[in-house]
A tleap script that builds the chain and sets N, CA, C and O, in Angstrom:
source leaprc.protein.ff14SB
mol = sequence {
  NMET VAL ALA SER PRO ASP ASP SER LEU TRP
  LEU SER PRO LYS TRP LEU VAL LEU ALA VAL
  ALA LEU THR CYS ASP GLY LEU LEU ILE SER
  PHE ASP ALA ARG LEU GLY MET ALA ALA THR
  ALA VAL LEU LEU ALA VAL PHE ALA GLY TRP
  LEU TYR LEU ALA LEU ARG PHE GLY SER LEU
  SER GLY ALA PRO SER GLY ARG GLN ALA LEU
  VAL ALA ARG VAL GLN GLN GLN SER SER ASN
  ARG ARG ALA ALA MET ARG SER GLY ALA GLN
  GLU ARG PRO ASP LEU TYR GLU GLY CTHR
}
set mol.1.N position { 135.118 129.496 143.088 }
set mol.1.CA position { 134.637 128.616 143.541 }
set mol.1.C position { 133.483 129.600 142.100 }
set mol.1.O position { 133.273 130.783 141.831 }
set mol.2.N position { 133.118 128.526 141.653 }
set mol.2.CA position { 131.451 128.223 140.088 }
set mol.2.C position { 130.235 129.169 141.552 }
set mol.2.O position { 129.947 128.788 142.687 }
set mol.3.N position { 129.884 130.277 140.883 }
set mol.3.CA position { 128.682 130.948 141.358 }
set mol.3.C position { 127.366 130.051 140.842 }
set mol.3.O position { 127.427 129.594 139.700 }
set mol.4.N position { 125.775 129.698 141.929 }
set mol.4.CA position { 124.991 129.182 142.257 }
set mol.4.C position { 124.346 129.975 140.533 }
set mol.4.O position { 124.567 131.186 140.497 }
set mol.5.N position { 123.589 129.365 139.158 }
set mol.5.CA position { 123.115 129.963 138.954 }
set mol.5.C position { 121.186 130.638 139.599 }
set mol.5.O position { 120.390 131.233 138.872 }
set mol.6.N position { 120.917 130.204 141.346 }
set mol.6.CA position { 120.182 130.636 141.647 }
set mol.6.C position { 120.315 132.096 141.603 }
set mol.6.O position { 119.514 132.889 141.108 }
set mol.7.N position { 121.644 132.399 142.297 }
set mol.7.CA position { 122.528 133.331 142.781 }
set mol.7.C position { 122.285 134.729 141.474 }
set mol.7.O position { 122.270 135.907 141.833 }
set mol.8.N position { 122.212 134.550 140.836 }
set mol.8.CA position { 122.117 135.510 139.883 }
set mol.8.C position { 120.680 135.487 138.727 }
set mol.8.O position { 120.726 135.525 137.497 }
set mol.9.N position { 119.620 135.422 139.507 }
set mol.9.CA position { 118.737 135.308 137.997 }
set mol.9.C position { 118.903 136.393 137.067 }
set mol.9.O position { 118.797 136.137 135.868 }
set mol.10.N position { 119.164 137.644 137.469 }
set mol.10.CA position { 118.928 138.087 136.147 }
set mol.10.C position { 119.925 137.874 135.097 }
set mol.10.O position { 119.797 138.420 134.001 }
set mol.11.N position { 120.991 137.047 135.395 }
set mol.11.CA position { 121.693 136.662 134.237 }
set mol.11.C position { 121.293 135.292 133.543 }
set mol.11.O position { 122.066 134.585 132.896 }
set mol.12.N position { 120.027 135.053 133.775 }
set mol.12.CA position { 119.550 133.918 133.325 }
set mol.12.C position { 119.425 133.580 131.991 }
set mol.12.O position { 119.465 134.612 131.322 }
set mol.13.N position { 119.292 132.599 131.312 }
set mol.13.CA position { 119.027 132.760 129.703 }
set mol.13.C position { 118.027 133.229 129.474 }
set mol.13.O position { 118.171 134.157 128.679 }
set mol.14.N position { 116.640 133.015 129.876 }
set mol.14.CA position { 115.807 133.628 129.392 }
set mol.14.C position { 115.453 134.790 129.134 }
set mol.14.O position { 115.107 135.095 127.992 }
set mol.15.N position { 115.466 135.496 129.945 }
set mol.15.CA position { 115.890 136.875 129.211 }
set mol.15.C position { 116.708 137.408 128.387 }
set mol.15.O position { 116.628 138.619 128.184 }
set mol.16.N position { 117.426 136.826 127.898 }
set mol.16.CA position { 118.445 137.101 126.071 }
set mol.16.C position { 117.030 136.285 125.423 }
set mol.16.O position { 116.326 137.027 124.738 }
set mol.17.N position { 116.631 135.112 125.539 }
set mol.17.CA position { 115.499 135.083 125.150 }
set mol.17.C position { 114.482 135.719 125.128 }
set mol.17.O position { 114.092 135.894 123.974 }
set mol.18.N position { 113.631 136.315 126.154 }
set mol.18.CA position { 113.153 137.576 126.236 }
set mol.18.C position { 113.078 138.565 125.250 }
set mol.18.O position { 112.111 138.914 124.572 }
set mol.19.N position { 114.672 139.123 125.267 }
set mol.19.CA position { 114.839 140.443 124.413 }
set mol.19.C position { 115.057 139.588 123.312 }
set mol.19.O position { 115.151 140.328 122.332 }
set mol.20.N position { 115.154 138.707 123.055 }
set mol.20.CA position { 115.364 138.738 121.506 }
set mol.20.C position { 113.438 138.533 120.647 }
set mol.20.O position { 113.012 139.028 119.604 }
set mol.21.N position { 112.966 137.914 121.334 }
set mol.21.CA position { 111.473 137.739 121.220 }
set mol.21.C position { 110.453 139.028 120.884 }
set mol.21.O position { 109.441 139.042 120.182 }
set mol.22.N position { 111.034 140.005 121.576 }
set mol.22.CA position { 110.497 141.468 121.363 }
set mol.22.C position { 111.188 142.087 120.359 }
set mol.22.O position { 110.506 142.677 119.521 }
set mol.23.N position { 112.202 142.095 120.259 }
set mol.23.CA position { 113.030 142.844 119.158 }
set mol.23.C position { 112.193 142.118 118.114 }
set mol.23.O position { 111.431 142.805 117.434 }
set mol.24.N position { 112.252 140.722 117.900 }
set mol.24.CA position { 111.869 140.103 116.400 }
set mol.24.C position { 110.287 140.617 116.653 }
set mol.24.O position { 109.953 141.421 115.782 }
set mol.25.N position { 109.500 140.410 117.395 }
set mol.25.CA position { 108.238 140.945 117.145 }
set mol.25.C position { 108.117 143.108 116.520 }
set mol.25.O position { 107.551 143.710 115.608 }
set mol.26.N position { 109.096 143.525 117.794 }
set mol.26.CA position { 109.156 144.759 117.599 }
set mol.26.C position { 109.287 145.277 116.126 }
set mol.26.O position { 108.632 146.250 115.753 }
set mol.27.N position { 110.304 144.486 115.147 }
set mol.27.CA position { 110.279 144.422 113.408 }
set mol.27.C position { 109.489 144.049 112.926 }
set mol.27.O position { 109.055 144.883 112.131 }
set mol.28.N position { 108.815 142.929 112.926 }
set mol.28.CA position { 107.481 142.498 113.110 }
set mol.28.C position { 106.317 143.656 112.608 }
set mol.28.O position { 105.791 143.884 111.518 }
set mol.29.N position { 106.161 144.413 114.296 }
set mol.29.CA position { 104.964 145.203 114.086 }
set mol.29.C position { 105.329 146.761 113.249 }
set mol.29.O position { 104.485 147.639 113.067 }
set mol.30.N position { 106.615 146.831 112.861 }
set mol.30.CA position { 107.401 147.795 111.702 }
set mol.30.C position { 107.233 147.531 110.615 }
set mol.30.O position { 107.142 148.468 109.822 }
set mol.31.N position { 107.132 146.259 110.161 }
set mol.31.CA position { 107.335 145.480 108.828 }
set mol.31.C position { 105.936 145.394 108.592 }
set mol.31.O position { 105.681 146.103 107.618 }
set mol.32.N position { 104.744 144.758 109.113 }
set mol.32.CA position { 103.358 144.372 108.425 }
set mol.32.C position { 102.255 144.918 110.511 }
set mol.32.O position { 102.319 144.450 111.648 }
set mol.33.N position { 101.864 145.479 110.186 }
set mol.33.CA position { 100.998 145.601 111.762 }
set mol.33.C position { 99.886 144.029 112.244 }
set mol.33.O position { 99.767 143.341 113.258 }
set mol.34.N position { 99.347 144.037 111.045 }
set mol.34.CA position { 98.934 142.526 111.469 }
set mol.34.C position { 99.673 141.754 111.901 }
set mol.34.O position { 99.640 141.330 113.057 }
set mol.35.N position { 100.612 141.384 110.884 }
set mol.35.CA position { 101.801 140.250 111.150 }
set mol.35.C position { 102.282 140.675 112.763 }
set mol.35.O position { 102.152 139.858 113.675 }
set mol.36.N position { 102.650 141.566 112.913 }
set mol.36.CA position { 102.820 141.868 114.570 }
set mol.36.C position { 102.199 141.922 115.270 }
set mol.36.O position { 102.703 141.874 116.392 }
set mol.37.N position { 101.061 142.024 115.213 }
set mol.37.CA position { 100.169 141.526 116.220 }
set mol.37.C position { 99.518 140.376 116.105 }
set mol.37.O position { 98.532 140.415 116.841 }
set mol.38.N position { 99.619 139.119 115.389 }
set mol.38.CA position { 99.597 137.763 115.612 }
set mol.38.C position { 101.187 137.620 116.122 }
set mol.38.O position { 101.194 136.661 116.893 }
set mol.39.N position { 102.139 138.014 116.042 }
set mol.39.CA position { 103.120 137.179 117.004 }
set mol.39.C position { 103.299 138.100 117.987 }
set mol.39.O position { 104.469 138.132 118.369 }
set mol.40.N position { 102.491 138.947 118.599 }
set mol.40.CA position { 102.392 139.806 119.833 }
set mol.40.C position { 101.800 138.566 120.859 }
set mol.40.O position { 102.178 138.069 121.921 }
set mol.41.N position { 100.353 138.302 119.679 }
set mol.41.CA position { 99.110 136.520 120.326 }
set mol.41.C position { 99.818 135.693 120.785 }
set mol.41.O position { 99.599 135.187 121.885 }
set mol.42.N position { 101.101 135.296 119.821 }
set mol.42.CA position { 101.882 134.327 120.371 }
set mol.42.C position { 102.183 134.189 121.219 }
set mol.42.O position { 101.804 133.357 122.042 }
set mol.43.N position { 103.438 135.431 121.340 }
set mol.43.CA position { 104.194 135.845 122.715 }
set mol.43.C position { 103.119 136.058 123.949 }
set mol.43.O position { 103.808 135.986 124.967 }
set mol.44.N position { 102.673 136.133 124.071 }
set mol.44.CA position { 101.868 136.326 125.348 }
set mol.44.C position { 101.131 135.189 125.431 }
set mol.44.O position { 100.810 135.080 126.615 }
set mol.45.N position { 100.580 134.053 124.637 }
set mol.45.CA position { 100.096 132.480 125.244 }
set mol.45.C position { 101.256 132.456 125.645 }
set mol.45.O position { 101.114 132.383 126.866 }
set mol.46.N position { 102.443 132.470 125.412 }
set mol.46.CA position { 104.104 131.541 125.548 }
set mol.46.C position { 103.866 131.629 126.664 }
set mol.46.O position { 103.602 130.702 127.429 }
set mol.47.N position { 103.954 133.212 126.999 }
set mol.47.CA position { 104.344 134.312 128.292 }
set mol.47.C position { 103.188 133.288 129.626 }
set mol.47.O position { 103.627 132.579 130.532 }
set mol.48.N position { 101.950 133.509 129.358 }
set mol.48.CA position { 100.522 133.241 129.823 }
set mol.48.C position { 101.015 131.876 130.325 }
set mol.48.O position { 101.338 131.769 131.508 }
set mol.49.N position { 101.103 130.644 129.346 }
set mol.49.CA position { 101.309 128.953 129.999 }
set mol.49.C position { 103.004 128.893 130.586 }
set mol.49.O position { 103.381 127.806 131.024 }
set mol.50.N position { 104.027 130.107 130.582 }
set mol.50.CA position { 105.112 130.461 131.710 }
set mol.50.C position { 104.723 130.342 132.645 }
set mol.50.O position { 104.785 129.410 133.446 }
set mol.51.N position { 104.130 131.555 132.677 }
set mol.51.CA position { 103.663 132.162 134.183 }
set mol.51.C position { 102.909 131.103 134.976 }
set mol.51.O position { 102.960 130.848 136.179 }
set mol.52.N position { 102.008 130.408 133.741 }
set mol.52.CA position { 101.147 129.403 135.022 }
set mol.52.C position { 101.969 128.173 135.253 }
set mol.52.O position { 101.645 127.428 136.178 }
set mol.53.N position { 102.959 127.900 134.532 }
set mol.53.CA position { 103.764 126.385 134.747 }
set mol.53.C position { 104.792 127.386 136.080 }
set mol.53.O position { 105.429 126.914 137.021 }
set mol.54.N position { 104.706 128.137 135.879 }
set mol.54.CA position { 105.809 128.960 137.192 }
set mol.54.C position { 104.992 129.106 138.296 }
set mol.54.O position { 105.622 128.784 139.304 }
set mol.55.N position { 104.042 129.396 138.505 }
set mol.55.CA position { 103.510 129.707 139.998 }
set mol.55.C position { 102.358 128.356 140.093 }
set mol.55.O position { 101.609 128.374 141.070 }
set mol.56.N position { 102.219 127.235 139.126 }
set mol.56.CA position { 101.860 126.267 139.843 }
set mol.56.C position { 103.024 125.556 139.950 }
set mol.56.O position { 102.608 124.462 140.332 }
set mol.57.N position { 104.503 125.447 139.839 }
set mol.57.CA position { 105.322 124.363 140.506 }
set mol.57.C position { 105.979 124.935 141.532 }
set mol.57.O position { 106.603 124.260 142.351 }
set mol.58.N position { 105.885 126.453 141.588 }
set mol.58.CA position { 106.206 126.947 142.594 }
set mol.58.C position { 108.054 127.596 142.160 }
set mol.58.O position { 108.818 127.859 143.089 }
set mol.59.N position { 108.259 127.672 141.483 }
set mol.59.CA position { 109.696 128.412 140.717 }
set mol.59.C position { 109.297 130.296 141.306 }
set mol.59.O position { 110.080 131.238 141.431 }
set mol.60.N position { 108.188 130.246 141.485 }
set mol.60.CA position { 108.381 132.126 141.539 }
set mol.60.C position { 107.911 132.480 142.712 }
set mol.60.O position { 108.152 133.542 143.286 }
set mol.61.N position { 106.687 130.898 143.400 }
set mol.61.CA position { 106.645 131.334 144.403 }
set mol.61.C position { 107.273 131.219 145.864 }
set mol.61.O position { 106.524 131.061 146.828 }
set mol.62.N position { 108.569 131.295 146.009 }
set mol.62.CA position { 110.086 131.421 147.091 }
set mol.62.C position { 109.985 129.912 147.799 }
set mol.62.O position { 110.123 129.800 149.017 }
set mol.63.N position { 109.764 128.897 147.041 }
set mol.63.CA position { 109.360 127.970 148.201 }
set mol.63.C position { 110.786 127.113 147.776 }
set mol.63.O position { 111.034 127.400 146.605 }
set mol.64.N position { 111.735 126.229 148.284 }
set mol.64.CA position { 112.816 126.037 147.865 }
set mol.64.C position { 112.854 124.627 146.404 }
set mol.64.O position { 112.151 123.631 146.237 }
set mol.65.N position { 113.795 125.095 145.758 }
set mol.65.CA position { 113.385 124.017 144.583 }
set mol.65.C position { 113.713 122.861 144.741 }
set mol.65.O position { 113.727 122.567 145.936 }
set mol.66.N position { 114.065 121.831 143.897 }
set mol.66.CA position { 114.139 120.743 144.348 }
set mol.66.C position { 115.835 120.983 144.001 }
set mol.66.O position { 116.476 121.228 145.023 }
set mol.67.N position { 116.583 120.953 142.837 }
set mol.67.CA position { 118.134 121.603 143.223 }
set mol.67.C position { 118.755 122.179 144.464 }
set mol.67.O position { 119.892 121.965 144.885 }
set mol.68.N position { 117.455 123.243 145.184 }
set mol.68.CA position { 118.530 123.750 146.271 }
set mol.68.C position { 118.031 122.909 146.979 }
set mol.68.O position { 118.505 123.260 148.060 }
set mol.69.N position { 117.358 121.957 147.218 }
set mol.69.CA position { 117.153 121.012 148.650 }
set mol.69.C position { 118.229 120.100 148.589 }
set mol.69.O position { 118.915 119.701 149.530 }
set mol.70.N position { 118.330 119.746 147.135 }
set mol.70.CA position { 119.963 118.726 146.709 }
set mol.70.C position { 121.146 119.356 147.428 }
set mol.70.O position { 121.837 118.938 148.357 }
set mol.71.N position { 121.176 120.468 146.734 }
set mol.71.CA position { 122.877 121.108 146.729 }
set mol.71.C position { 122.997 120.970 148.766 }
set mol.71.O position { 123.955 120.408 149.297 }
set mol.72.N position { 121.688 121.682 149.685 }
set mol.72.CA position { 121.655 121.586 151.236 }
set mol.72.C position { 122.276 120.763 151.513 }
set mol.72.O position { 123.308 120.757 152.184 }
set mol.73.N position { 121.264 119.259 150.623 }
set mol.73.CA position { 121.596 117.684 151.538 }
set mol.73.C position { 123.265 117.832 151.469 }
set mol.73.O position { 124.014 117.934 152.440 }
set mol.74.N position { 123.570 117.819 150.318 }
set mol.74.CA position { 124.905 117.278 149.412 }
set mol.74.C position { 126.706 117.926 150.217 }
set mol.74.O position { 127.897 117.614 150.238 }
set mol.75.N position { 125.323 119.440 150.985 }
set mol.75.CA position { 126.362 120.316 151.886 }
set mol.75.C position { 126.407 119.794 152.844 }
set mol.75.O position { 127.522 119.318 153.055 }
set mol.76.N position { 125.445 119.565 153.873 }
set mol.76.CA position { 125.291 118.996 154.788 }
set mol.76.C position { 126.058 117.190 154.978 }
set mol.76.O position { 126.594 116.805 156.018 }
set mol.77.N position { 125.934 116.473 153.901 }
set mol.77.CA position { 126.988 115.317 153.818 }
set mol.77.C position { 128.238 115.810 153.657 }
set mol.77.O position { 129.009 114.908 153.985 }
set mol.78.N position { 128.746 116.619 153.376 }
set mol.78.CA position { 130.432 116.733 153.330 }
set mol.78.C position { 130.390 117.647 154.774 }
set mol.78.O position { 131.425 117.615 155.440 }
set mol.79.N position { 129.555 118.241 155.154 }
set mol.79.CA position { 130.045 118.668 156.344 }
set mol.79.C position { 130.131 117.922 157.405 }
set mol.79.O position { 130.801 118.236 158.389 }
set mol.80.N position { 129.430 116.823 157.294 }
set mol.80.CA position { 129.424 115.446 158.072 }
set mol.80.C position { 130.555 114.390 158.637 }
set mol.80.O position { 130.713 113.816 159.714 }
set mol.81.N position { 131.484 114.422 156.991 }
set mol.81.CA position { 132.020 114.005 156.731 }
set mol.81.C position { 133.157 114.347 157.126 }
set mol.81.O position { 133.987 113.500 157.455 }
set mol.82.N position { 133.377 115.515 157.162 }
set mol.82.CA position { 134.769 116.574 157.364 }
set mol.82.C position { 134.612 116.389 159.039 }
set mol.82.O position { 135.640 116.325 159.712 }
set mol.83.N position { 133.366 116.311 159.643 }
set mol.83.CA position { 133.108 116.351 160.669 }
set mol.83.C position { 133.711 115.176 161.310 }
set mol.83.O position { 134.539 115.461 162.175 }
set mol.84.N position { 133.484 113.801 161.080 }
set mol.84.CA position { 133.532 112.485 161.172 }
set mol.84.C position { 135.120 112.623 160.886 }
set mol.84.O position { 135.670 111.827 161.646 }
set mol.85.N position { 135.889 113.165 160.263 }
set mol.85.CA position { 137.054 112.535 159.952 }
set mol.85.C position { 137.948 113.610 160.529 }
set mol.85.O position { 138.974 113.093 160.971 }
set mol.86.N position { 137.928 114.654 160.651 }
set mol.86.CA position { 138.814 115.497 162.112 }
set mol.86.C position { 138.210 114.678 163.361 }
set mol.86.O position { 138.526 115.437 164.277 }
set mol.87.N position { 137.571 113.654 163.934 }
set mol.87.CA position { 137.123 113.024 165.002 }
set mol.87.C position { 137.608 111.729 165.699 }
set mol.87.O position { 137.443 111.140 166.767 }
set mol.88.N position { 138.458 111.558 164.260 }
set mol.88.CA position { 139.249 110.621 163.868 }
set mol.88.C position { 138.075 109.076 163.808 }
set mol.88.O position { 138.365 107.883 163.894 }
set mol.89.N position { 136.746 109.745 163.630 }
set mol.89.CA position { 136.198 107.702 163.681 }
set mol.89.C position { 136.168 107.121 162.358 }
set mol.89.O position { 135.841 105.944 162.202 }
set mol.90.N position { 136.525 107.956 161.293 }
set mol.90.CA position { 136.674 106.953 160.146 }
set mol.90.C position { 138.078 106.484 160.002 }
set mol.90.O position { 138.334 106.403 158.801 }
set mol.91.N position { 138.850 106.224 160.566 }
set mol.91.CA position { 140.534 105.697 160.101 }
set mol.91.C position { 140.280 104.856 159.726 }
set mol.91.O position { 139.539 103.961 160.132 }
set mol.92.N position { 141.106 105.036 158.488 }
set mol.92.CA position { 141.367 103.734 157.391 }
set mol.92.C position { 141.748 102.545 158.121 }
set mol.92.O position { 142.199 102.701 159.255 }
set mol.93.N position { 141.666 101.696 157.772 }
set mol.93.CA position { 142.819 100.557 158.346 }
set mol.93.C position { 143.326 100.543 157.482 }
set mol.93.O position { 142.934 100.909 156.374 }
set mol.94.N position { 144.826 99.901 157.937 }
set mol.94.CA position { 145.980 99.668 156.765 }
set mol.94.C position { 146.102 98.663 156.009 }
set mol.94.O position { 146.475 97.706 156.687 }
set mol.95.N position { 145.958 98.365 154.799 }
set mol.95.CA position { 145.704 97.316 154.229 }
set mol.95.C position { 147.231 96.417 154.119 }
set mol.95.O position { 147.123 95.202 153.950 }
set mol.96.N position { 148.574 96.992 154.211 }
set mol.96.CA position { 149.587 96.582 153.905 }
set mol.96.C position { 150.174 96.288 155.831 }
set mol.96.O position { 151.362 96.400 156.134 }
set mol.97.N position { 149.720 96.137 156.267 }
set mol.97.CA position { 149.885 95.311 157.794 }
set mol.97.C position { 150.644 93.895 157.820 }
set mol.97.O position { 151.723 93.481 158.245 }
set mol.98.N position { 149.271 93.236 156.993 }
set mol.98.CA position { 149.972 91.971 157.086 }
set mol.98.C position { 150.713 91.215 156.405 }
set mol.98.O position { 151.002 90.025 156.529 }
set mol.99.N position { 150.967 91.897 155.764 }
set mol.99.CA position { 152.473 91.606 154.493 }
set mol.99.C position { 153.607 91.717 154.871 }
set mol.99.O position { 154.540 91.537 154.087 }
savepdb mol mol.pdb
quit
């Protein structure tokens, strides 16, 4: 079974992007301090915008996301179908009965 992206948040691509950005920022600081400070300011602005959006729309607040709600609904429908098939309520008519 495929693992859900919500199960392992530490494997999210955002951490790879963050690591590359910080590495590039470190290289810029070692090359030119003013250019590195400017890049750091841009990184901090992007991080502040991401944090605002994450807190505003609930991905960090612990509220269930739309994806999680959809997955739960699909699982519930699937279990309802399995239960209906077991009870015999959804028997298929024989299409070849009249021929």
